[in-house]
VOGU-3710 file (C-alpha; in Angstrom, 3 decimals, decimal comma):
1> llfqkalehl> -42,612/37,031/-4,857  -40,589/38,176/-7,885  -37,931/35,589/-7,040  -40,393/32,698/-6,938  -42,243/33,898/-10,023  -39,041/34,093/-12,050  -38,021/30,566/-11,016  -41,427/29,184/-11,902  -41,184/30,852/-15,302  -37,705/29,384/-15,810
11> asldlielcs> -38,819/25,897/-14,814  -41,750/25,949/-17,258  -39,573/26,390/-20,369  -37,849/23,812/-22,529  -34,361/24,312/-23,887  -35,431/25,789/-27,241  -37,713/28,375/-25,604  -34,946/29,205/-23,181  -32,648/30,001/-26,085  -35,334/32,290/-27,537
21> eakvercrat> -35,675/34,086/-24,213  -31,928/34,670/-24,099  -31,691/36,123/-27,599  -31,159/39,913/-27,778  -34,112/41,422/-29,642  -34,683/44,940/-31,150  -38,019/46,670/-31,666  -39,340/46,165/-35,184  -41,891/49,007/-35,237  -41,417/51,664/-37,935
31> rdlrscgryv> -41,094/55,388/-37,313  -40,711/57,740/-40,228  -39,853/54,841/-42,487  -37,245/53,597/-40,031  -37,382/50,743/-37,523  -37,334/51,694/-33,869  -34,390/49,486/-32,950  -34,774/49,873/-29,217  -33,830/47,103/-26,792  -36,874/44,841/-26,214
41> qhvlvscgha> -37,445/43,823/-22,579  -40,984/42,467/-22,912  -42,910/39,974/-25,006  -46,448/40,306/-26,362  -48,914/38,281/-24,335  -51,048/37,640/-27,409  -48,335/35,772/-29,362  -45,237/35,625/-27,181  -42,963/37,442/-29,617  -40,354/39,924/-28,375
51> slckecsqrc> -40,910/42,276/-31,294  -41,949/45,617/-29,789  -40,547/47,854/-27,095  -42,854/49,073/-24,336  -43,521/52,444/-26,030  -44,215/51,085/-29,518  -46,557/48,414/-28,160  -48,922/51,213/-27,071  -49,449/52,540/-30,619  -49,202/49,341/-32,686
61> dscpicripi> -52,307/47,280/-33,388  -50,631/43,988/-34,351  -47,371/42,061/-33,936  -44,825/42,951/-36,646  -43,850/39,278/-36,919  -47,120/37,309/-36,964  -49,705/40,158/-37,447  -51,834/38,908/-34,537  -53,878/41,807/-33,052  -52,596/43,255/-29,797
71> pkndsrlrpr> -55,354/43,655/-27,131  -55,987/47,204/-25,913  -55,519/46,662/-22,188  -52,786/46,835/-19,539  -51,924/43,126/-19,787  -50,622/43,278/-23,344  -46,981/42,826/-22,207  -45,031/40,671/-19,761  -41,284/40,890/-18,934  -38,886/38,629/-20,762
81> lycecieagl> -37,363/35,885/-18,620  -33,905/37,432/-18,623  -35,218/40,810/-17,493  -37,454/39,106/-14,972  -34,427/37,374/-13,434  -32,619/40,742/-13,194  -35,560/42,294/-11,380  -35,705/39,314/-8,998  -31,988/39,578/-8,266  -31,142/36,228/-9,838
91> iskrcderfq> -28,873/37,920/-12,390  -26,642/40,812/-11,491  -27,351/44,143/-13,186  -23,639/44,540/-13,630  -23,693/41,394/-15,733  -26,466/42,889/-17,853  -24,425/46,048/-18,382  -21,574/43,984/-19,757  -23,935/42,347/-22,219  -25,223/45,713/-23,382
101> ekeegddqlt> -21,659/46,834/-23,987  -21,148/43,817/-26,234  -24,340/44,663/-28,119  -22,844/47,982/-29,164  -20,092/46,147/-31,030  -20,247/43,555/-33,758  -20,347/40,584/-31,360  -24,110/40,181/-31,010  -23,893/36,366/-31,134  -21,559/36,369/-28,152
111> advlrlyalf> -24,037/38,485/-26,180  -26,850/36,032/-26,921  -24,744/33,100/-25,727  -23,640/34,886/-22,568  -27,260/35,699/-21,708  -28,134/32,024/-22,168  -25,201/31,054/-19,964  -26,503/33,416/-17,296  -29,867/31,645/-17,400  -28,084/28,288/-17,181
121> dvamennlvs> -26,241/29,563/-14,120  -29,535/30,533/-12,502  -30,905/27,054/-13,213  -27,839/25,374/-11,726  -27,755/27,556/-8,630  -31,414/26,786/-7,913  -31,404/23,018/-8,524  -33,070/23,345/-11,924  -30,222/21,801/-13,874  -32,623/19,243/-15,353
131> lichlssdpv> -33,903/22,117/-17,510  -30,614/22,099/-19,396  -31,007/18,360/-20,027  -34,311/18,775/-21,926  -32,885/17,953/-25,314  -34,615/18,581/-28,615  -36,250/15,656/-30,356  -34,816/16,896/-33,643  -31,331/15,336/-33,908  -30,016/18,159/-36,089
141> iaflldevvv> -31,177/20,876/-33,699  -30,005/18,834/-30,724  -26,528/18,382/-32,166  -26,074/22,027/-33,097  -27,567/23,436/-29,928  -26,155/21,013/-27,374  -22,682/20,680/-28,795  -22,127/24,378/-29,350  -24,001/25,882/-26,438  -24,519/23,377/-23,626
151> kdwckrtfrn> -21,124/21,692/-23,791  -19,316/25,007/-23,933  -21,306/26,253/-20,954  -20,321/23,110/-19,024  -16,655/23,675/-19,862  -16,812/27,367/-18,953  -18,626/26,698/-15,661  -16,244/23,885/-14,737  -13,253/26,166/-15,174  -14,924/28,854/-13,046
161> iieellpiyd> -15,563/26,307/-10,284  -11,910/25,220/-10,361  -10,903/28,846/-9,902  -13,161/29,058/-6,849  -11,863/25,785/-5,396  -8,183/26,764/-5,587  -8,239/29,387/-2,783  -10,212/26,978/-0,581  -7,728/24,122/-1,029  -4,697/26,405/-0,650
171> sgeedmgeki> -5,876/27,915/2,626  -5,077/26,576/6,081  -7,143/23,931/7,824  -8,924/26,475/10,011  -9,837/28,607/7,009  -11,070/25,509/5,201  -13,469/24,852/8,038  -14,986/28,288/7,583  -15,405/27,725/3,824  -16,909/24,263/3,969
181> glllklssnl> -20,355/25,651/3,074  -19,009/27,112/-0,160  -17,176/23,856/-0,880  -20,378/21,844/-0,544  -22,181/24,297/-2,852  -19,463/23,987/-5,494  -19,600/20,197/-5,157  -23,341/20,340/-5,823  -22,741/22,488/-8,901  -20,175/19,970/-10,164
191> ggisnvlevl> -22,782/17,262/-9,726  -25,235/19,294/-11,810  -22,711/19,725/-14,622  -21,985/16,011/-14,498  -25,682/15,229/-14,936  -25,920/17,493/-17,981  -22,840/15,931/-19,578  -24,154/12,454/-18,889  -27,367/13,234/-20,772  -25,417/14,741/-23,667
201> dssfqgsssa> -23,152/11,721/-23,793  -26,099/9,327/-23,902  -27,645/11,326/-26,765  -24,681/10,702/-29,055  -23,767/7,129/-28,232  -22,356/5,310/-31,234  -20,895/8,473/-32,709  -17,162/8,670/-33,328  -16,847/12,429/-33,659  -14,032/14,341/-32,021
211> qlndlqflhe> -16,639/16,507/-30,321  -18,003/13,442/-28,509  -14,520/12,455/-27,374  -13,998/15,939/-25,992  -17,366/15,740/-24,239  -16,458/12,445/-22,558  -13,111/13,729/-21,348  -14,783/16,825/-19,902  -17,288/14,591/-18,122  -14,436/12,541/-16,663
221> svskakqhad> -12,688/15,654/-15,335  -15,876/17,023/-13,786  -16,627/13,684/-12,092  -13,146/13,480/-10,560  -13,351/17,058/-9,294  -16,736/16,245/-7,735  -15,450/13,093/-6,013  -12,381/14,938/-4,766  -14,503/17,801/-3,369  -16,724/15,347/-1,481
231> imawcirnef> -13,751/13,592/0,155  -12,155/16,964/0,958  -15,354/18,082/2,699  -15,250/14,929/4,840  -11,587/15,524/5,705  -12,268/19,159/6,641  -15,124/18,100/8,887  -12,795/15,596/10,611  -9,896/18,089/10,759  -7,745/15,854/8,532
241> lenvrarygn> -7,433/13,424/11,496  -4,789/15,657/13,042  -6,318/15,113/16,472  -6,329/11,315/16,119  -3,136/9,609/17,244  -1,563/7,403/14,572  0,298/4,163/15,288  3,485/5,384/13,593  5,734/8,038/15,050  6,602/9,537/11,675
251> laswrsvare> 6,442/8,880/7,956  9,929/7,337/7,862  8,976/4,599/10,337  5,766/3,892/8,408  7,663/3,512/5,157  10,183/1,240/6,865  7,363/-1,065/7,990  5,881/-1,002/4,483  9,233/-2,108/3,041  9,416/-4,945/5,557
261> rkaaatkrsw> 5,941/-6,106/4,523  6,962/-6,096/0,886  10,147/-8,048/1,649  8,173/-10,605/3,665  5,603/-11,005/0,881  8,353/-11,512/-1,685  10,154/-14,032/0,485  7,102/-16,186/1,149  5,718/-15,987/-2,393  5,375/-19,140/-4,452
271> pdvvnhsaes> 6,706/-19,440/-8,013  4,913/-17,525/-10,730  2,368/-19,397/-12,786  3,388/-19,975/-16,396  0,631/-17,832/-17,861  0,261/-18,657/-21,536  -2,819/-16,487/-22,000  -1,493/-13,465/-20,058  -4,796/-13,318/-18,224  -3,533/-11,900/-14,963
281> svkagslfie> -1,421/-8,851/-14,220  -0,926/-9,699/-10,547  2,728/-10,398/-9,775  3,961/-12,926/-7,260  4,933/-11,384/-3,968  2,850/-8,244/-4,433  0,748/-6,773/-1,656  -2,977/-6,089/-1,951  -2,326/-2,360/-1,778  0,150/-2,570/-4,660
291> dalsnieipq> -2,326/-4,381/-6,878  -5,138/-1,992/-5,971  -3,091/1,121/-6,717  -1,875/-0,354/-9,999  -5,434/-1,119/-11,085  -6,689/2,451/-10,732  -3,963/3,911/-12,925  -4,883/4,933/-16,495  -2,750/5,993/-19,472  -1,991/9,614/-20,166
301> ghpqhmeeel> -4,712/11,618/-21,903  -4,626/12,929/-25,450  -2,435/16,041/-25,947  -5,496/18,139/-26,769  -6,816/17,437/-23,281  -3,595/18,406/-21,541  -5,049/21,763/-20,531  -7,912/20,110/-18,646  -5,506/17,674/-16,965  -3,288/20,508/-15,778
311> rlaslqkdrd> -6,291/22,431/-14,504  -7,413/19,391/-12,512  -3,863/18,773/-11,266  -3,724/22,337/-9,948  -6,088/21,260/-7,172  -3,387/19,013/-5,734  -1,408/20,459/-2,861  1,852/18,689/-3,724  2,142/18,960/-7,514  5,453/17,081/-7,607
321> slfrsklegl> 3,853/13,929/-6,179  1,339/13,856/-9,015  4,035/13,886/-11,692  5,999/11,260/-9,766  2,951/8,993/-9,666  2,518/9,381/-13,414  6,135/8,431/-14,039  6,628/5,645/-11,500  3,099/4,567/-10,639  0,895/5,143/-7,619
331> avcypfeslr> 2,238/2,106/-5,763  5,596/3,800/-5,107  3,809/6,646/-3,312  2,371/4,418/-0,566  2,278/5,146/2,310  1,105/8,627/1,398  2,760/11,572/3,082  -0,463/12,773/4,682  -4,227/12,384/4,589  -4,443/15,295/2,139
341> aavdmlfltg> -1,854/13,624/-0,087  -3,894/10,405/-0,013  -7,016/12,273/-1,120  -5,195/14,099/-3,921  -3,354/11,045/-5,227  -6,401/8,807/-5,244  -9,232/11,053/-6,378  -7,464/13,348/-8,844  -5,934/10,469/-10,826  -7,274/7,330/-12,389
351> ssdmvvakea> -10,736/6,800/-13,763  -13,763/8,259/-12,023  -15,528/4,927/-12,575  -13,148/3,370/-10,005  -14,452/5,505/-7,142  -15,473/2,412/-5,152  -11,945/1,004/-5,416  -10,496/4,384/-4,439  -12,692/4,550/-1,363  -11,550/1,040/-0,424
361> iflyyifdrh> -7,903/2,102/-0,743  -8,604/5,175/1,366  -10,097/2,927/4,051  -7,056/0,650/3,804  -4,888/3,710/4,443  -6,874/4,652/7,555  -6,760/1,078/8,872  -3,012/1,002/8,342  -2,639/4,374/10,057  -4,547/3,409/13,228
371> wttpddnwrs> -4,465/-0,383/13,564  -3,421/-1,642/17,057  -4,381/1,694/18,639  -7,450/1,726/20,950  -10,767/1,422/19,125  -12,235/4,425/20,866  -9,768/6,681/19,050  -10,638/5,814/15,460  -13,674/3,543/15,195  -16,049/6,517/14,940
381> iiddfaatfg> -14,021/7,848/12,013  -14,579/4,651/10,039  -18,269/4,676/10,879  -18,650/8,273/9,737  -16,805/7,665/6,461  -18,915/4,617/5,630  -22,161/6,376/6,500  -21,214/9,499/4,498  -20,369/7,643/1,302  -22,788/4,728/1,564
391> itrhsliesl> -20,158/2,033/2,046  -21,613/-1,337/2,968  -20,438/-3,390/5,903  -19,172/-6,056/3,506  -16,922/-3,563/1,705  -15,740/-2,178/5,019  -14,713/-5,589/6,372  -13,162/-6,502/3,032  -10,875/-3,446/3,080  -9,823/-4,291/6,617
401> tfylldddtd> -9,125/-7,902/5,634  -6,929/-6,816/2,726  -4,876/-4,698/5,090  -4,590/-7,478/7,681  -3,373/-9,971/5,077  -0,685/-7,492/3,988  0,416/-6,979/7,603  2,940/-9,755/8,264  2,284/-10,056/12,003  0,603/-13,128/13,531
411> ealkeacnll> -1,957/-10,928/15,269  -3,120/-9,455/11,959  -3,317/-12,898/10,341  -5,440/-14,245/13,181  -7,796/-11,280/12,999  -8,102/-11,681/9,196  -9,051/-15,338/9,624  -11,759/-14,320/12,081  -13,213/-11,875/9,545  -13,075/-14,113/6,473
421> peicgpsthp> -16,284/-16,105/7,124  -18,254/-12,853/6,997  -17,061/-11,725/3,564  -16,406/-14,957/1,673  -18,677/-15,648/-1,268  -18,733/-15,858/-5,070  -17,164/-12,398/-5,357  -14,283/-13,122/-2,989  -10,960/-11,850/-4,303  -8,993/-14,887/-5,601
431> kiaqvllerg> -5,768/-13,588/-4,115  -7,046/-14,130/-0,575  -6,623/-17,903/-0,824  -3,208/-17,435/-2,408  -1,967/-15,214/0,421  -3,361/-17,542/3,085  -1,482/-20,406/1,467  1,725/-18,394/1,405  1,270/-17,432/5,048  1,113/-21,062/6,131
441> vpetalmvlr> -2,611/-21,603/6,751  -3,690/-23,815/3,815  -6,686/-25,145/5,787  -8,090/-21,618/5,989  -7,369/-21,095/2,302  -9,293/-24,287/1,525  -12,287/-23,042/3,493  -12,190/-19,760/1,570  -12,201/-21,660/-1,732  -15,139/-23,775/-0,628
451> wsghdgseiv> -17,126/-20,764/0,549  -16,337/-19,013/-2,722  -17,725/-21,921/-4,735  -14,444/-22,555/-6,571  -14,862/-26,329/-6,643  -14,355/-26,866/-10,365  -17,964/-26,278/-11,379  -16,967/-23,060/-13,158  -13,930/-22,139/-15,207  -11,667/-19,759/-13,354
461> slseavtavr> -8,411/-18,139/-14,391  -5,314/-20,298/-14,692  -3,650/-18,597/-11,737  -6,719/-19,285/-9,587  -6,718/-22,911/-10,698  -3,069/-23,301/-9,715  -3,813/-21,804/-6,290  -6,693/-24,231/-5,811  -4,430/-27,176/-6,670  -1,695/-25,943/-4,354
471> vrvecgllte> -4,121/-25,501/-1,469  -5,535/-29,006/-1,807  -2,141/-30,677/-2,004  -0,845/-28,682/0,960  -3,883/-29,831/2,948  -3,058/-33,447/2,077  -5,992/-33,783/-0,339  -3,981/-35,213/-3,220  -6,881/-37,168/-4,681  -9,112/-34,099/-4,602
481> afmyqrmlca> -6,409/-32,011/-6,287  -6,121/-34,654/-9,011  -9,874/-34,727/-9,607  -10,056/-30,928/-9,568  -7,462/-30,522/-12,306  -9,087/-33,222/-14,419  -12,558/-31,667/-14,092  -11,271/-28,181/-14,850  -9,164/-29,248/-17,838  -12,139/-31,142/-19,241
491> kvreknskrg> -14,256/-27,988/-19,073  -11,518/-25,929/-20,729  -11,160/-28,555/-23,453  -14,909/-28,525/-24,068  -14,909/-24,754/-24,261  -12,011/-24,809/-26,744  -13,760/-27,365/-28,935  -16,864/-25,173/-29,175  -14,830/-22,161/-30,272  -12,826/-24,183/-32,770
501> ppkdspnqwg> -9,047/-24,430/-33,090  -7,236/-21,156/-32,372  -5,400/-19,680/-35,315  -2,621/-17,601/-33,789  -2,676/-18,721/-30,140  -1,395/-21,924/-28,543  -3,668/-24,745/-27,444  -5,174/-23,353/-24,276  -6,331/-26,723/-23,015  -2,857/-28,172/-23,436
511> dwletlvtei> -1,343/-25,221/-21,600  -3,736/-25,685/-18,678  -3,081/-29,414/-18,555  0,682/-28,978/-18,583  0,603/-26,264/-15,905  -1,701/-28,057/-13,472  -0,158/-31,521/-13,804  3,344/-30,088/-13,477  2,206/-28,164/-10,400  0,904/-31,327/-8,744
521> cclcikrnlv> 4,129/-33,155/-9,559  6,338/-30,413/-8,140  4,289/-30,202/-4,967  4,417/-33,974/-4,499  8,173/-33,932/-4,979  8,440/-31,226/-2,351  6,164/-33,050/0,099  7,592/-36,551/-0,549  4,250/-37,681/-1,926  5,467/-39,061/-5,240
531> drmielpwns> 4,770/-42,640/-4,138  1,097/-41,732/-3,622  0,938/-39,593/-6,727  2,021/-42,343/-9,113  -0,839/-44,545/-7,901  -3,452/-42,087/-9,216  -5,183/-43,044/-12,503  -3,343/-40,659/-14,827  -4,446/-40,767/-18,456  -2,110/-40,610/-21,431
541> deekylskcl> -2,361/-36,818/-21,827  -1,595/-36,196/-18,180  1,123/-38,813/-18,091  3,139/-36,950/-20,699  3,745/-34,042/-18,304  3,926/-36,262/-15,231  6,747/-38,322/-16,724  8,584/-35,271/-18,007  8,483/-33,507/-14,637  9,668/-36,546/-12,673
551> ldcaihdpst> 12,428/-37,336/-15,148  13,624/-33,711/-15,244  13,795/-33,698/-11,459  15,656/-36,996/-11,371  18,213/-35,871/-13,963  18,602/-32,549/-12,149  19,329/-34,333/-8,858  20,032/-38,086/-9,267  20,545/-38,461/-5,495  16,758/-38,291/-4,947
561> ttgnllvvyy> 14,308/-41,152/-5,358  12,163/-39,397/-7,947  13,607/-41,318/-10,872  13,261/-44,627/-9,069  9,585/-43,964/-8,431  9,098/-43,064/-12,096  10,414/-46,518/-12,948  7,981/-47,994/-10,433  5,182/-46,022/-12,113  5,737/-47,945/-15,341
571> lqryryteay> 6,296/-51,273/-13,582  2,946/-50,928/-11,819  1,298/-50,713/-15,221  3,221/-53,665/-16,785  4,998/-51,262/-19,137  8,417/-52,839/-18,852  9,748/-51,229/-22,004  9,330/-47,689/-20,649  10,741/-48,754/-17,283  13,810/-50,146/-19,020
581> eidaklqnae> 14,282/-46,957/-21,020  13,906/-44,674/-17,982  16,405/-46,809/-16,076  18,913/-46,384/-18,904  18,454/-42,600/-18,855  18,891/-42,511/-15,100  22,067/-44,559/-15,302  23,556/-42,076/-17,754  22,468/-39,161/-15,577  23,958/-40,763/-12,476
591> qdflsmnsid> 27,254/-41,370/-14,207  27,439/-37,780/-15,406  26,496/-36,505/-11,965  29,168/-38,539/-10,206  31,831/-37,484/-12,697  31,025/-33,766/-12,344  30,433/-33,459/-8,585  32,254/-34,312/-5,414  29,796/-36,453/-3,459  29,813/-37,418/0,178
601> ervlsrmrsa> 30,637/-41,078/0,694  27,380/-41,763/2,493  25,357/-40,237/-0,329  27,457/-42,041/-2,917  26,865/-45,382/-1,250  23,145/-44,747/-1,046  22,936/-43,739/-4,726  24,785/-46,854/-5,839  22,616/-49,075/-3,693  19,414/-47,498/-4,976
611> shwratlvgk> 20,631/-47,743/-8,562  21,459/-51,425/-8,058  18,046/-52,179/-6,610  16,334/-50,290/-9,439  18,348/-52,184/-12,038  17,427/-55,440/-10,337  13,741/-54,571/-10,491  13,979/-53,654/-14,158  16,016/-56,719/-14,924  13,476/-59,016/-13,325
621> smqllspiqq> 10,646/-57,277/-15,154  12,432/-57,662/-18,501  12,544/-61,393/-17,912  8,756/-61,368/-18,212  9,162/-60,413/-21,873  9,909/-62,865/-24,597  13,535/-63,089/-25,758  12,624/-61,387/-29,039  10,930/-58,496/-27,223  13,889/-58,135/-24,903
631> qlvkdglhri> 16,295/-57,923/-27,816  14,145/-55,348/-29,613  14,094/-53,147/-26,534  17,865/-53,397/-26,089  18,582/-52,788/-29,736  16,415/-49,653/-29,795  17,952/-48,089/-26,721  20,201/-45,619/-28,527  17,408/-43,671/-30,273  14,103/-43,886/-28,494
641> sdssygeein> 10,960/-42,370/-29,991  9,652/-41,026/-26,699  6,005/-40,244/-27,202  5,807/-38,989/-23,667  7,477/-35,820/-24,859  6,244/-35,790/-28,425  9,838/-35,694/-29,732  12,807/-37,926/-30,212  15,428/-37,886/-27,473  18,998/-38,864/-28,308
651> lpvnsntpve> 20,780/-40,780/-25,587  24,535/-41,267/-25,283  25,640/-44,216/-27,377  27,017/-47,166/-25,470  30,107/-48,470/-27,208  28,963/-52,069/-26,719  25,603/-51,604/-28,451  25,069/-50,976/-32,183  23,178/-47,828/-33,266  19,828/-48,596/-34,881
661> enptnsrsiv> 16,242/-47,425/-34,788  13,772/-48,931/-32,346  11,169/-50,744/-34,464  8,652/-51,052/-31,633  6,294/-48,624/-30,031  7,869/-47,721/-26,715  4,490/-47,003/-25,141  2,902/-50,366/-25,931  1,703/-52,151/-22,818  3,153/-55,653/-22,734
671> vpsntqssss> 0,910/-57,925/-20,695  2,804/-61,016/-19,526  1,493/-64,495/-20,208  0,149/-66,664/-17,444  3,464/-68,403/-17,058  5,339/-65,150/-16,867  2,868/-63,459/-14,539  3,083/-66,341/-12,107  6,733/-65,656/-11,470  7,784/-63,096/-8,912
681> ivlpsekpnd> 10,618/-60,662/-8,666  12,715/-61,583/-5,655  15,249/-58,982/-4,666  18,561/-59,815/-3,037  18,436/-60,113/0,712  19,738/-57,216/2,741  23,230/-57,238/4,080  23,708/-56,323/7,762  25,703/-53,198/6,949  23,917/-52,215/3,787
691> pfksslqtpt> 23,912/-48,349/3,697  20,687/-48,469/1,736  18,877/-50,266/4,546  18,001/-47,071/6,427  16,166/-45,699/3,439  13,843/-48,693/3,116  10,608/-48,655/5,056  9,476/-52,094/3,839  10,286/-55,770/4,301  13,503/-57,052/2,805
701> alvglknhhq> 11,891/-58,441/-0,325  9,476/-56,970/-2,824  6,993/-59,425/-4,182  5,854/-57,877/-7,426  3,658/-57,965/-10,431  1,545/-61,096/-10,063  -1,492/-59,094/-11,005  -2,519/-55,491/-11,374  -3,732/-55,087/-7,808  -0,598/-56,544/-6,337
711> gsslsrnlkf> 1,486/-54,328/-8,573  -0,164/-51,222/-7,304  1,480/-51,630/-3,921  4,981/-51,631/-5,338  5,574/-47,927/-4,868  4,690/-48,103/-1,196  7,383/-50,734/-0,752  10,010/-48,615/-2,434  10,722/-45,406/-0,515  14,080/-43,688/-0,499
721> ddvstpaies> 15,205/-40,720/1,547  15,855/-37,588/-0,440  19,450/-36,503/0,032  20,781/-33,262/-1,385  24,393/-32,252/-1,741  25,952/-28,765/-1,731  26,766/-29,106/-5,405  23,128/-29,797/-6,182  21,949/-26,837/-4,169  24,197/-24,503/-6,129
731> nrssnrhlhh> 22,702/-25,670/-9,397  19,112/-25,163/-8,312  19,210/-21,396/-8,393  18,867/-21,498/-12,168  15,388/-22,988/-11,915  13,326/-21,024/-9,410  10,199/-23,099/-9,894  11,876/-26,413/-9,091  14,084/-24,810/-6,448  11,000/-23,723/-4,522
741> yyqhdsypem> 9,537/-27,205/-4,480  12,824/-28,926/-3,656  12,766/-27,397/-0,199  11,261/-30,271/1,757  8,908/-29,447/4,577  7,064/-31,636/7,030  4,358/-33,952/5,781  0,848/-32,499/5,683  -1,949/-34,343/7,398  -2,942/-36,991/4,895
751> etngflnqss> -6,389/-37,660/3,479  -8,524/-40,703/4,176  -10,775/-41,702/1,281  -10,199/-38,313/-0,279  -10,961/-36,232/2,806  -8,707/-34,428/5,214  -8,442/-35,996/8,651  -9,892/-33,293/10,875  -8,698/-33,120/14,450  -10,968/-32,064/17,262
761> etplfsaanq> -9,285/-28,668/17,320  -9,449/-27,354/13,781  -7,332/-24,172/13,575  -9,051/-20,899/12,846  -12,466/-22,343/11,885  -14,905/-24,543/13,754  -17,192/-25,303/10,772  -17,267/-24,452/7,100  -20,817/-23,130/7,140  -20,536/-21,097/10,359
771> klgsskkhgf> -20,228/-17,353/9,867  -17,900/-15,941/12,509  -17,772/-12,260/13,349  -14,539/-10,428/13,885  -12,992/-10,023/17,289  -14,737/-7,579/19,574  -11,427/-5,862/20,130  -11,815/-3,920/16,934  -15,535/-3,401/17,131  -16,765/-5,333/14,078
781> datsgtdpmd> -19,166/-7,643/15,894  -21,476/-9,426/13,440  -24,252/-9,507/16,021  -24,478/-5,754/16,344  -27,777/-4,539/14,943  -27,120/-0,839/15,373  -23,903/-0,635/13,423  -24,073/2,427/11,122  -22,094/0,392/8,573  -25,221/-1,580/7,664
791> vamr> -26,172/0,742/4,835  -27,656/0,163/1,378  -25,543/-1,256/-1,417  -23,980/1,399/-3,546
//
């Protein structure tokens, strides 16, 4: 009865009254011209003042403070809350004796605070911590009281809890099992402190005081200790998975497999995106687990908080691992040495706000530890973890998918593809499509992009845009890739125009345009799709980067047909001047290439034949110009104002041609007259032993340029085989981006009217809108209605 009565009394008070109840009071009655001075353990019922001791209240008629009459009956007094808690056993009498000792000295203020702390402890132990959060409406009183008293109590209690946690964490696993009840109680107390600090923090939002900064750091430390205690309780209950067989024999073999995964990811990675805006920190060739661990890391705390950091770090079993993670990063510590190490590394570092990401990493670790072992051994563990911490089925499957995409085996990739339809949506991680592309399933990557809604309707990051372009080209959807980049660049340009011209940053729209167009060009060079690419309706802005990329490739390796197709690009558009200029540049590049490299005779013959045919085409096209125009083009050859690059390019001076400026605009489109357009370009007939014959996939003559529609078929009639020489291969290592795309693979299945030709057996997916469950082998069947993973969203 006393216990319940004391708690009811405690719950009925606000924070200011609680402080008054904790204050040490002396009797104010006078005896022989002196005050009594005895310790007051009761308050007057009439006014509530603790002003008289029990003896003096019998002979006094009124309160010494407010002069209200004291009734002459037995109910004139009631015990003070602090004394009431002692009688009920809520506060130890030994604790009260220590306070009385302090009263005898000069530290009365300390005694008052300690009594208040004792009442706070009673509130926390009995789930009345909300009492401490009842802040004063007066901002001055609230600041003084809460900052000095409540925050200090939170700090003191937190340190006491850490001291109680240390012997639990340092004991053996069997001893931990016996102390799990105490651990859960301490976790609940940490949650109460966190609630108090959260209310205090919200009361002083907008303030920049050092006290507020200290309060926030304390709140962060308490939250991490709470999260760590909860995970530790789960591990203790599951005996740290010691009785569950892992797939790896030892840590060394696990780390060896992890290194092989990293090497495989690096080897299959595509070139880095030229990121002008530095919008992404994800590195090419990184694993999902590396990115996740890097994201939860935070900078070191302020030196004044070092004491709290060390106190929190003392909870870690292996202290050396913590300092290593701070120096080298968490990613180097994976795979963790043990389940306990995983818990310590994840939940005692980083921000407490990233608890969802930490739980996902912990699940990734468990999947990695037990994948390929029988489901019956570890499925229940996953279910219990998700049910304990409220992890949704979507998050569970997502963590598994991240692991499977990091695992470089075909079995893991197939299982990941089976799970993807269940988790794909607007929040799908953009790296999933990138990894699927790198692992050789671009069709699956395209389905992921479509399910995610990344169709150009919204602006995404530049790296995501490049992935979307790559996926479409690899699936043979060249037209769709072209339209995607144009739609996206238009949206970026519109967004830039609304914000106005940037002052200190480059033109973002121009950067996007250059990156995406160059990406399409490089992919088409790699896939031998340049002849189809040059038929697309490129505008003048896009053409600048298209022409530059093709010309750079042709100069880098003149034995390919890229330069010839660039000439065809201009011939298709009746721009004979540019075609003539590109031909001149290619001739110089070919001469330099032949003089500096030892070329196989077969390749040499093919280059000379292709160069002759290209020169013949250009020569015939120049005949469509008037004599004056022809002379102006030839006279201006030595210094061409090339607006495709936005700069002047100096070409080697031919000794037979005078040096003078080109007075004409090199980009002007010269439309031939009716007489000129009626003539055709007839190429020389093939010789029986012509080495160039094998590279032609067309009739022996090219009928060109009678009209625009006939001209558009010119590139299809001019296809050359790409031939690389050892000397060229040695030079490519200096340009990783081009080197990646120069490695020619088989042709992708081509599009018809902008759509991919689907065979009757589409790999991995039967329909874009069909949600497939995962394989029943690993127990994640989408049709199961009793799965404990179907819990509420966190």
